[in-house]
N, C-alpha and C positions, 0 to 999 in steps of 0.2 A: 504493500500500500504506500501511498504518498507519505514521505517523511518517516516511514518505519525503518528501523535500523536493526541489523542482525545481532542484537545483544544476547538474546537467548532464544533459541528455536524451540518449537513445541516439543520436539523429540528430547532436547536437553532438559526441558521442564518436567518430564515425566518422573524422574527420581524424586525431585522436590515435591511433586504432587503426592507421590506415594508416602513420603515422610509425613506431610501434614495430615493426610487422611488417616494414617495409623495413629498419630497423636490425637487427632480429633475423636476417633473411635474410642480410644482409651479414656479420654477425659469425659466423653458423654456417658460411657458405661459407668464410670466411677460416680458421677453426679447422679445418675439415674438410680443406682443402688442405694446411695445415701438418702435420696429423697423418698424412695419407696420404703426403706427401713424406718425412717423417721415418721412417715405417714402411718405405717402399720402400728407402730408403738402408740402414736397419738390416738389412732382409731380404737385401739384396744382400751385405752384409758377412757375414751368417750363412751365406749360400749358399756363399761362397768360403772360409769357415772350415772347413766340413765337408770331409773327405778326398775324397769323390767328387762334391762340388758339387751335391748333390741328385739325383744320377742313380739312386739306389736308393730303394725305397719307404720304407724307414726314414728316410732323410735327407729325403725329400720330406715325410713326416709331421712331422718335426722343424721344417722350415722353415715349414710351414703353421701349426702350433700356436704357434711363436715369433712369427710375424707377427701373429696374432690377439691374443696376450698383450701384445706390444709396443704395438700400437695401443690396447689397453685401458688400459695404464698411461700412455700418451701423452695420452689424454683427461683423466685426472686431473691430469697435470702441467700442461697448458695451462689447465685450469679454475683451478688454483691460481695460475698466473702472471697470468691475467686478473683474478682476485680481488685479487691484490696491487696490480695497476695501478689498479684502481678505488678500492680503499681509500686508496691514496696520493693520489688525486684528490679524496677526500671523498665517494665514493660514486658510483653510476651516476646520471647526471642524468635517466634515463628511469624510474627506480623511482618507485612511487606516492608514497612518503614525501617524495621530493625535489621533487615537483611542487607542493607546497603549503607555505606559510609556517606557522610555529607559530601565529600569530594567526588565520589562516584556519581551521586545523583546530580550534582551541579554540572558535571561534565557531560550529562546525557542531553543530546539535542532534542528539540521539541518537534511536534508534528501539528498539522492544521487541525484546529479545534473550534467548534461552534459552541457558543454559550446561548442556550435556548431558554426563553422565558415564555411559557404559555400563560395567558391571562384571560379572565372572563369577568367583566364588570368590576374590576379592581379599582382602588384609589389611584388615579392617574399619576398624581404627584409622587406617591410613594414608589410605585413600581418603576417609573422612569427615573426617579431619583436614585433608586437602587442600581439601575443599569449604569447611570452616570458614575456612581461610586465604584462599581466593579471596573469600569473602564479606566478611571483615574488610577485605581490601585494597580491594575495591570500595566498601565503606562509607566508607573514608577519602577517596575521590575525590568524594563527595557525589553520585554518579550511580547509586547502588544501585537506585533506584526504576525504572530502565529494564531491570533484569535479573531473571530468574527462574532457579532452579536445579532440575535434574531428575537424579535418580539412577536409572538404568535397570538394574535387576538381572536377570540371567539365572541366578543361583545356584540350584542344585538341592539342595545339602546343607542340611538344616534347621538344623544347628549354625552354618552361615554366614548364611543369610538371616534367621534369627531375631535374630542379633546385628546384622545390618544394620538391621532394624526398630527395635531398641533404640537403636542409634546415631542413627538418623534422628530418632526421637522426642526423645531427649536434646538433639540439636543444635538442633532447632526451638525447644525450650524455652530453651536457652542463648542463642541468637541472637535470639529473638523473631521467628522467620521462618516462622510457621505458614502464611502466605499467599504465601510466596516460595520455599520449599524443599520440593520434592515427591519422593516415592519411589514407584516402581512396579516390581513384579516380574512378569515374564512367566511364565505357567504353561506355555507352549509355546514351546520354543526353536527358532526357524526361522532359518536363514541367519546364524547367529552374530551378530557385532557389527553388520553392515550390516542384518540383519533387525531387530535391537533398535532401531536408529535409525529405520528405516522405520516401525516400529510407533509410535514417538513422533510422527513426522510425520503419520501418518494420524489420530492422536488429537488432537494439540494443535498441529500445525504452523501451522494457519491463524491462530493467536493471535500469531505472531511474524514479524517481518521477517527476522531473522537467528538463526542458532544457532552457538554456539561449542562444538565437540566437544573434550572433554578426556579423557585416559586416567586410570586410577586413580592413576598416579604423576605426573600433570601438576601443575604450579604455574604460575600466571600473575599478574603484578601487575595491580592494578585499572586503573592508568593505561594499560597496554598494551591491555587489553580495550576501554577507552573509545576509544583511538586507532584500534583496528581497526574499530570501529563507525563512527567519523567518516570513515575512508577509504572504507568501503563506501558511506556516504551520498554522498560526493563522486564516486564512480565507479559509476554504476548498471549499467555493462556488465560489471563484475567479479562473477563467480559465486562464486569461492572466493579468499580471501586467506590464504595460509599463512605463519605466522610461522616463525622458525628457532629451535626450542627447543634450549637448551643443557643439558648434564648438570650436576646438582648433588646435594648431600646424600649423596654416596657415603661409605660407612664402611669397607668392605673395601679391601684394597690393590688388588684388581682393579678395583673401581668407581672408586677414586681415579685410577688410571692412565687409565681410559676418560674420566672427566670432565675431567681435565687436557688430554688430547689433543683432546677435543671443544672445549673452551673456547679453546685456543690456536690450533689449526689450523682449526677449524670456520668462523670468520668469513671466511677467505680462500676456502674452497671454496664456501660458500653465496653469497658475493658474486659469484664467477665464474660459478657455476651460474645464479644469477638474471639475470646480464647476458646469458647465452646464451638462456635460456628466455623471459625477459620475460613476456608474457601467455600463454604456453603452458607454464606451470610444472606441476609435479605436486602432488598432495594427499598428505600424509603420514599422514592418518588421525586426527590429533589436533592440538591447539593451533592450530586454524585457524578462521576465521569463514566461514560459508556463507550465501548468499542463499537463504532457505527456499523461495520459490515456484519459483525456477529449479532447485534441487536436487530438489524434489518432482516437478517436471514432466519432467525430462530425465535424471535419474541413477538411475532404477530399474534394478536388475541382474537380468536374466533368467538362468536356469540355462544353463550351457553345454550345447549339444546334441550334443557329440561322443561319444567313447568313452574309457573308462578315466579317466585324469587330467583329460581335457577334457570331462567330463560331470558335471553337478551344480552346486551353488552356487559362486560365485566367492569364493575364500577371501581373497585380498589385494584387497580391494574398493576401496581408496583411489585407486590409479593409474587404475583403470577409471572411477571416478566423475569424476575430473578430465578424462579423455579424453572422456567423454560430455558433460560441461559445455562443453568446447571445441567439440565437434561441434554443439552447439545454438546456437553463436554467442556464448556468454559467454567471458570471459577468466578465467584462473587465474594468480594472481601469487604469487611467493615474495618476501617482503620481509625481507631479512637485517638491516635496521636497526631492526626492531621488537625491542628488548631487553625483558627482563623476562618471557621465556617459557622455561619449564624442564620437564624431565622427569628421571627417574632411570635410572641404568644397572643392569642385572642385577648382583647382588652377586658372582656367581661365574662362572667360565668354563663350568661345567656348565649353569647357568641360561641363559647367553647362547646356548650351542649348542642347548639345548632350544627356545628361541625361534626360532633360525635354522632349525630343522627345519620348523617351521610356515611360516615365511616362504619357505623354499626351495620348498615345494610350491605355495604360492600364487603365487609369481613364475613358476614353470614353467608354470602355467596361462595366464599372459599370452601365451605363444606363440600360443595360439588367438586371443586377442583382437587381437594385433598383426597376424596374418596374415589373419584372416577377418572382422573387424569392418569395416563400411562407413563411409565419410565421416569417418574419424578424421583429425585433423591429423597431419602427418608428425612434428612435434615430439613428440606424445604417443606415436606408435609408437616413436620413439627412446627415450622414457622407459620404455616397456615393455622394450625391448631392454637398456637400462641396468640395470634391475632383474633381468632374466634373467642378464646377464653378471656381476652381483654374486656369483652362486653358480656359474654355468657356468665361470667362470675357474678355479675350483679343480680340477675334473676335467681341464681343458685343461692346467693346470700339471702335474698328476700324469701325464697322457699324455706330456708332454714329458720328464719324468724317466724314465719307463719306456722311451721310445724312445732316450733318451741311454744308458741302461744296456744296451739291446740293441746299440746301435752300438758301444759300448766293448767289450762282450763279443765281438762279431764280429771287431773289429780285433785283439783280444788273443789269442783262442783259435783263430781260423781264418786260413789264409793269405790274403794279399791277392788279391782278385779283380780282375784287370786288364781283364776283359771283363764288367762287370755287365750290359750289354745284349747279348744273344746275337746281335743283328743288326749290331753295330758292327764296323767294319773295322780300327780301330786301337786299341791298348791305352789304357786310362785310368790315368794315373799319379796315385796319391794325393798330395795336397798338404796341408801344414799351415802355418797362419799364426798362430802364438801371439800375435804383437803385435796382430793384428786382434781376436783373441778377448779380449785384455785391454782393448782399447779399447771393444769392444762391451759387456763386463761393466761397465766404468766408466760408459758412457753410460746403461745400464739403471739402475744405482744412482743416478745423478744424477737421472733421471726420478722415482725413488721418493722420494729424500730432499731434493732441492732445494726443493720446496714447503714442507717443514717448516722449513727454514732461512729461507725467505722469510717464514714466519709469525713466526719469532723476530725477524727484522729489522723486520717491521711492528710487533710489540709494543714493540721498543726505540725505534723512530722516533716512534711515537704516544704513548709514555709509558705504555702498558698494561702494560709489564714490572713496574711498581710493584704492579699488582694480582696478580701472580704471585709476589710476595715480593722483587722486585728482579732486576736482570740476572743476578747470580751464581746465585741460587736457581733462576731460570728456566732457565738453561743446564744446570745439573746435573740438573734435573727432565727436561729434554728428553733428555739422555743416558740416564737411567734408562728413560724411556718407549720410546726406540728399542730398547734391549736387550730389554725385556719384549715389545714388539711383534714383534721378531725371533723370540723364543721361541714366541710364540703363532701366528705365521703358518703354519708347517707343520701344527700341530694343527688349525687352522681349515680348512686345505686338505683334509686327509683327511676331516674330519667333513663338510664341505660336499659333497665328492664322494659320500660315502655318502648324504647327504640328497637330492642330485639324482637318484641312481639309485633311491632309494626313491620319490621323486615320480614319476619316469617309469614306474615299475612300479605306481604308484597304491596304495602301502601306506597303510592306514588310520592316522590319527593321532588321539590323544585331545586333547580341548579342555579345558584346565585353567588355573586362575589361576597367576600367576607368583610364585615365591619372591622376596621383597624383602629378606630379612635373614639367612637361615640360611647357615652355613658349610658347606663340602664336607668330608665325612668321608674318611678314607683308603680305606675300603672302597669307597665310591661312586666315588672318583677312579680307583682301580685297575680297577674294573669298567668304568667309562666309557672309559678310555684304553687298556685292555689290547690291543685289536686293533691300534691304531696303534703301540704299543710293540713288539709282536711283529713287525710288518711292518718297522719301522725296524731292529730288531736283526738280522733276517734279511738285509735289504738291505745294511746296513753290513758285516756279516760276509762276505757275498758280495763286496762291493767290496774288502775287505781281501785276500781270497783272490785276487781277479782282478788288482788293481793297486793298490799303496799310494797312488799319486797320485790314482786314482779314489776311493779311500777318503777321502782328505782333501777332495776335491771334494764328497763326499756328506755330510760332517759338518754343515754349516749346516742341512741339512734333517733328517738322521737324529737328531742329538743332541736337539733340542727334542722330537721324538716319543718318544725313549727316556725323557726326563725329564718327560713330559707329566703323569703322575700327581702327583709332588711339586710341580710347577709349579702345577697346579690347586689343590692343597691350600693351599700357601703364599699364593697370591694371594687366596684366599677369606678369609683371617684378618682379622678386624676389628681386632684389637689392632695388627697390623702397619700397617694403614692409619692408625690413630690415632697410632702412633709416627712414621710418615712425616710426618704433619701437624705434630706437635710439633717435628720436626727441620727443618721448612721445605721438605720435599720435596713436589712435586706440589700446590702450593697453587693455589687458584682465587680469582677476585675476590671471591666471596661470603664467603670465609673471611678474606681480608685486610681488606676494607672493612666486613664485616658485612652481614647481610641481614635485613630485617624479615620477609620471607616465611619464612625458616628459623626465626627466633625464634617466629613464630606457629605453625609446624608442630610444633615440639618444645617441651615433651614431647608425646607422642601423646595422642589423645583417650582419656579414661577412660569406661567404661560403667557404669551403676548395677548393682549386684549381681554384677559380673563376677567378683570374687574369691571368690564364695560357691559357684560351681558349676563342675564340670569341663566340662560341655557346656551349650550354649545351650538345648537341649531340656529338660534338667533344671531350668534356671532358669525357663523359661517355665511349667513345671508347678508348681514349689514357691514361687518368690518372688512375693509378692502384687503388687508393683508391676509386675514383668515380665509376670506372668500377665494383669494388667489391660490392659497395652499390647497384647499379642499377641491377647488375646481380642477386643478392640474393633477390631483391624485385620483379624481373620479374619471369615469369614461363616458363618452356619449352613448346613450342607449338607442339601439336601432330597432326596427320593426314598426310597422304602421300602427298596430293595435297598442303596443307598449308606448309609443310616442304620444298617441292620443290620450292614453291614461295619464301620462306624466304631465301633459299640457293641462288636462283637467285639474289635476292636483295643484299645479302652479297657480291656476286661476283661483281655486278655493283658498290657497294659502295667502295670496295677495289680497283677496277681498275680505276674508274673515280673520286672518292672522294665524300665527303658528299654533295657538292654543286649540284650534279647531281641527288639528291633524293628530292622528294617533301615531304611535311609535313606528309602526310599519310604514305609514305614508311618509313620515319625515325621512326615514331611511332610504326609501325609493328616490326621493328628491335629492338627498345628499349624495347619493351614489351616481348621479347623472350630471355631468359637467354642463350640459346645455341648460338644464333646469336651474342650477346654481347661478349661472351667469345671468339668466333672465330674472330670477328672483332678486339678485343684487341690484341690477340696473333699475328695475321697476319699483323696488321698495324705496330706493332713494328718490324716485320721482313721484311717489305716492302723494295724494292730496292730504290736506291738513287733518281731515277726519278719519284717515286710514289708521288701522292698528299699527302699521309699520312706522308711520310718521310719529305716532305717540311714543313708540319705543325709541326712535331717534332723539326726540325731545327729552324723554325721560332720562336717558343716559348722556344727553348733551353731546352727542356724537358730532353734530355739525360744527361745533366749536373746537373740537379736539384736533391737534395736528396728527396726521396719520404718517408718522415717520417710519413705520415698519412695513409700509406697503411695498413689497418687493416681489412682484410676480415672477421675475427672472429667477430669483432664488428658489421660489416654489417649483418652477419648471425644472430647475436642476435637481431638486429632490425627487421629482416624479421619475426622472431617469434612473435614480439609484434605489428604487424601492425594493429591488431584488437583484441577486447576482446575475450578471449577464448571461451565463450559460443556461439559466433556467427561464429566461424570458421567451 
């Protein structure tokens, strides 16, 4: 391939592959044995804690759900322990980054790489500001000439995609990137994000050795991108190299809690996960580099052929693409030591749960892929199971609570049944072992919280505590994070249960861009959390009536649900997040050390003529510079019937104003260069009582100097909207 160097042939890579596969098998077997043994012991204790020792259907259900949940949290515990072990040793010796010296990697030549950002109704200033930040960072490495940038839009709202075109044109002019920064908007949205990337590969994939997929909220340092290309050059058997993005740039209190937890605890878990997966890692959909020819040849996603949920396009495509890459013989690696890879957290709990609603449905689809796909590696089937359990654990937890309530009610209100099995010859005497129950609860809490304390120990031992404001500020932030996480856990449990049921019933979901900055209103919070609050109030009232001790047992779950609405509102407040930062709470390294990426990202990108119009469509019609841009990016629509329809829409728009057009009609006009030119000319000649004349007077456009009216510059941008070979 272009730019590929014979550093290591696939034949030479075979012994290395056998080595890591043997080690991976040993590590996975060891951790599986430990988890199963631990779960069996805990289940045995649970069995003997119950009055009838699992002899009733209710108790049997409790034991089964407990065993699954205990094994699930045990997996997380041992991954954290393994991560702590390897971090204290200086990293996993088998990781790709530890296989090469700094000198060797720096001497590795690069290859042509595309940085691809699929977007859909995203905040224009943020995603284009992120591209600008990536561009500047790569420019500082001196390796910019190896990279091109593609913004792949699926936006349908003309007030969004017209602003995207304006931002792209302005950014090209600011960076001098006419032949390096490209924008393309699909007119037909097929298969969501994966379809968008597939369309890019069909058009321009042959021009590149690698592509780096980033999200609208992604940030990556230029040196990290260069290092990822160098690692791919050194390892031709690697199809996907996934970095470990950390959260940053959070403003609300909710986002700051999430990013603090991610930056403190994340390195332990990603290091442990990478040590178990090795070359059978998962792809997370962004902040990863992909070998283009391998991805194009082996990772196409067919529609699911089943029924209901298991029919149609694969929604969570990333895990499936990693599994197909592994099936084709290529390796997928997670490299936790690749620093300088970032993303942003949803700013509010409502937004996080909205995102989880889509992810839950996509992950539930993986049941079909896990069970029905042929020749997948066992590790990738387990990755599917891991993603499924991320949401299925919530309904299991809820089932355990329901069964516990039924068992308590039966023991309190009904006489003891000494013969639960009608065929038994001797009575079964109920037994209680409160000391065993306390021990089991303590063990469960240790599995949940000990990895967090190991992360604190790792930060203190490695000196990273300074990056979180010092040891004292770190510990008080951990205490606050644990409290907030405990408040959020029951809310997430109930919401995820709802989403799993929706997914299994194949409820339709809307596809929309994510909120990156808005706070949660009290009305939205109460509407969103009302069902959970009512359920918790009913449950805790029943528990109080049934048994005061059972009421106290229910409070850790019921109280967070009762307080869910105010919790959601308070955590969404940006001012509280800023106050926490000023007080030294929840600090992250980029805030204590400073970050060039954040400095480049803020303030956000400003667009020409933005302040003059309430909508981008109005600006495209009235503002001479914006009209020139969009007119030259549009194409004249041919066909007698289509032309007549567009002329009719133009007349309607000029007579009644833009408010009388729907989104589709505005899009049709904005995509036609003839209509844009006609609208611009006649809007400025409109009579005094015209809605367009009122808009001109309202914004005082006739008195403003139009210093940015540069049709020639816009025409130049039109010629560079895509690489020449693809036109």
